[in-house]
N, C-alpha and C positions, 0 to 999 in steps of 0.2 A: 541346617537339612536334618541334621542329626538327629537334632531334638524333635522333629517333625515325625522323622522314621520310627524312633522306639515310642512316640508317647502312646500309642493303642495299647501296649504293655501295662499302661497305666489305667487303662478304661475297663468298665465291669464289661466284658464281651462275651456274648454266648458262645456254644460250640460251634454252631456256624460261622459266626462271626470271627472266631478265633483262627478257623481255621481257613478261610479267606485272608484274614491277615497274615497267616504265615507264607501262604501262595505267594501273596503280595509282594511279601519281604522278599523270601527267596527270587522273585524276578528282578526288583530293584536291586539288589547287592550285584546282579551282573553288570550295572551301569553304575555303580555307587559315585566312582570317581566323578562323573558327570555329573550326578546328580547334586554332588555335595560343594560344585561350584554354583550351585543356584542358592541364592540368598532368598529365604522364608522370614516372614514376619508373622504371618497368621499361623496361629498354632490351635486349631479346632479342639474344644473336648469332647467330642462326640464322635463316633465312627464314620457317620454319613459325611459329616463336613471334613473329618480327615480323608477320606477317599476324594471328594470333591478337589481340595487343596492339592494332593498329590497329583490328580486327572491333569489340573491346571498346569503345572509345574512339567509334567509330561508331554503336555501338549502346547505350551505357549512359550515356556521360561526357560526348557535346556537347551543350549547351543548344540542344535543337530549338525552345526559346520564342524564339531569337535568329535563327531561320534564315527567310528568305524564302521565300514559296510554291513558288518556281520553283528554290529550292534544295533542296525536300524528294524530289523526284524522283532529284537526283544524289546525295545522300546513301544512298538504296535502293541505286541502281546501285552505289556503290561498296561496300555490304555484301554485295551479289551476287556482285561481283568478288572479295572477300576470302572468301566462303565458297568460291566455285569454287577458288579458288588454293589453299586449306587441304584440300579434296577431293583436287586434282591432286597435292599434296605429301605425303599421307598413302598414296592409292594408289600413287606412284611408288614408294614403300618396299616393295611387293609384289614387286617386281622381284627385291630382292636380300634381303631379310628371312629367316632361319630361320625354321622351326616355332614354336621358343620365344618369339620374339619377336613373332610372329603374335599367339600365345596372350597374352601379356603385355600388348600394347598393348588387346586386345578385353576385357580384365580389368579394365585402369584404366578402361575407358568403359561397365562396365556400366551404371552408372545412367543416363548421357545417350542410351544406344544404348535403353533398355528393352529391355535383353537377353533377360531370363526371357519377357517378353511376346512375344518373336520367336520365341524357341525353344519358346514354348507352340505358336504357330502350326505350326512345323515339326512338333512331336510329333503334333499333332492329325490331319495330313495324313498322316503314315507307313502307317498301316494304310490309309488310302483310296487309296493309289497304285496297287495292284492292282484294285481296283472302277473300272467302266467308267464315264465321265461321263454316259451315259445312266441308269446305274442309280443314281445319285447323288440324294439329295433337293437342290432347287434352293439352299439354304442353303451344303450342302457345295459344291454345283458353283462357287458364288462366291467360296466360300474358297479353294478349289484354283484358280480363275482369275483371283483377285485384284481384287474388285470389291465393296465396302462396301456395303452395305443397311441400312437400319432393322429389317429383319425378325432380324437375328442376335440372338437370346437370348445377352445376357452371361455368363447362368450357365452357356451351352454353350458359346460362341464367346469363350473368355477371353482374348482378344488382336483386335489389329488384323487383316484377312485382307489390307489393301495393304500389308505389310510386305513387304519383299522384291520391288517393282515393281509398284506398282498399275498396273491395266487400264483404270480407271474411264473414261478418256476415249476408249477404243476399242470405241464403241457399235457398228458395224455387227460387229465379232467376237461381241460378248455377245449381240447379237438373232440371229446364227447358231448361237452357242452353246446359246442358249435353245430355236433350234427345230430345229436337227440335231446333238444331241450325239455321237450314232453317228457323224458324219463324223469329229470331232476324236480320237474313238476308235481310229478306223480307223489316224488320223496316228500319237498316241502307242504304238500297240500295235509299231510298228516300234522304238521304245528299249525294250531289255530293261531289265528292273527290277532286277538285277544283274550283274556281270560286267562285260566290256570295252564301252564303247559305240564303234562303230566310226564312220568318214566315212559309209561306205554306210548303216549304220544312218541317220545323221541327213539323208542325203540322201533317202530312202524318207520319212521322218517329210516333209520340207519338202515333197516332191511331193504326198504325201496331202493336208498343210493347205492346200496352195494349190488342189487339188482341191475342197476343202471349199466355197471362197469362189465355185466358178464355179456355185454354185446361187442366187447374188444378183450384185446391183451393186456390192458392196462389195469394196475393194481389200484385197488381202491384207496385212497388214504384219507387222514383225520382231517389234516389244517383246512384244505379246502371246504370239506362238509361244514365245518365252524364257522366259516365265512357265509357260505349262504345262511346258514341258521341264524346269526349273529344279525344280518342285514334282514330278516325276516322278524326277527323278536329281539331287537337290542336290549330289551328289558328283562331277556330272560338267559341269551345265550353268550360266552365271552369269545371272542374268535382266538386262535391260536397261529401263531406262525415260529417255526422250526430255531430260527434264529435267537429268538427270544424265550425259549418255553424252559430253558434250565433254571433262568433267573426267576419265572411264577413259580415251577414247581419248588423250587427251594423255599420262597415265600410261603409256599403253603403246606411246607413241610411234608411233601409227598414225593414218592419216586418218579424220575424224568418219563412223561408219556413216549410210546413210540409213536410210529406213525400210523398204527393200528388198533391203537387202545381206544377205541369206538364206547366199549362198556364203562372203563373205566372213566373217560370224559366228564360222563354225567354224574356220577359220584364224586370225583375228587374235584373235579372244575365247577360243574354247573351247580350243583347240590352246595359246595364247599361254600362260595361265593355267595350263593342264595340264601345262605344262614348265618353270614356277616352282620353284625350289629347295625353298618349304616346302610345295608342293604335293605334289610328288613325293616327299618324304623323310619327310613329317609323321610322327609317332608319338606317341600317346596317352599321357601320364604320370598321368593321373588321369580322373576320371569325367566332369570339365567340358571337358579339352581332348577325350575321346573323342565327346563329343556336336558338338563342333566339326569334328571330324575327318568325321563322317559326313556333314557336310554343307559339306564345304570349299570346294567351289565358290562357295558363297554367300558366303563369306569377304570378298569384296571390296567388299559391300554395308556391312558395319561399319567401312568405310575411308572413308566419306564425312563429308562434316561434318556434327555433333551435339551440342546443346548442352543445357543445364539444362531447356530449354522443350521439346525433342523429345518425351520421355513424352507431354506434354500435348496434343500434336498427334495422338496416336493416335486413331482413330474409336472404340476400345474405351472408353479413358477418358472422349470426350466423350459416348457413351450411358451409362455409370456416372453421369456428373453433369450429364444432361441435368434438367429440370425434371419433375418429378412428374406424374402425369396428374391432371386434376381430376374430380371427381364432379359438379360444378354444372350441367356442360351449356351452359356460357357460351361454348365455344369459346377459352378461354384456355387451356388443359392442350395438350402434345403429341398430334400425330395417334397413333392408334392404326393400326399396320399389321398386316393381316390374314394369316395363314397360309394354305399351302394343308393339306387333311386328311392328305396322306402327308408331309407336313414334321413337321407338328402331332404325327403317330402316332410318328414315328422319334425324336424331341427325348424325347417323352414314354416313350416304352420305355427310351431309354437311361438317362434318371435314374431309372425304377421299379427298375431291374435292380441298385440299388445295396442292398447286404446291409443297409442302415441303414434303409431305407424298410419300414414296417411292413404286415403284409397287409391291416387294414383300409384303407390309403392305396391300396396297388396295387387294392383291389376297385374303386375309384374311378375307374380308369384312363379309362372314355370319359369321365366327366363332366371331368377333368383335360383332356382331349384338346380337348374343346369349347372351353374356356379358354383353351387356348393357341392354337388357331385364330383364334380372335377377336384374337390381339395379345398376351396376357397372357406373361408370362414362366413359365417353368417352375419355377422356384424359388418364386416367388411364389404360383403355384397352389397346388403342394404344400404351402407354409406355410400357405395360408388353407385347404386341406384339413385340416391339422394343427389348425389353431387351432378348426375348428367339430366335429371328429370326435373330436379328443382323441389 
């Protein structure tokens, strides 16, 4: 362990990496006796590999039973520092990596990233980009804006809508979006659905976005705006989330943005990423690369730290694995979330449009809608109708 801890001192670290190493070392010193009890056989020769190895020690191999209570927060802080360092180091490669290397990095981490699930979200939202927010059902609007709700039917929304920058903490934004979606439509209308997006387009969006908040006491913040922009044009705008902003700004070599830095977002994030070699010269060699190329401004999201537990943190995964409702009425089952009639009708009509649905089941449309409105899933309801009516 001692050899592992001191090995970065023999690496050719840059100024930022050296500072990160020193901060990690200070934290590790607080639990040095516990760390020294861990046998280490892998000694990476690069700083990224070193961070991964020490993080594995801090998460999986240290003996937590021997830690004092006051040491537990120290271990957690050490883990967080290593995760942030890994994100920074991986994101930093975006500044010089060619397109094939970007694609290979993502391919190698498909499982940890829950890549297919994330791409399902983008595929679902693609045909909605031209639809005004005020014309969407509530569930689609939440999917577009990045807030999970229990009413999202897993047979329809086969993904966590909070991939690519969750906005669940932006309560004021979501209240306004629910009350005045047309105001945000006015803002998004300034961003063309295809072709070049100019700084003027963006500035007009920002002005209209800020005006939307003039109807309330809520303060407009940057992160939710970037989510809307990224879902409208995933080939131009990179979404931001406050919890990961440090690593991204460090990797880009800029001062950390505040939640009101609308002007800097364009120059320091959008323009900077658009100028990177892989972004400017990317060329799809196969279908999988074509999918990535179409959302190339979202690719930095795949360079943050992820591990084997990341897919299980998905809200979609949690909904699929939540306890089933009980029929006893004892209150021990999960709470049913009702849907609006408009949402129920839209979700049912989508399902019934499938050619595999027989006509006698389609004839039960009103009954199916009534059950879905109560909170039953579309697939569950249609399966029940099949079982009853053959």
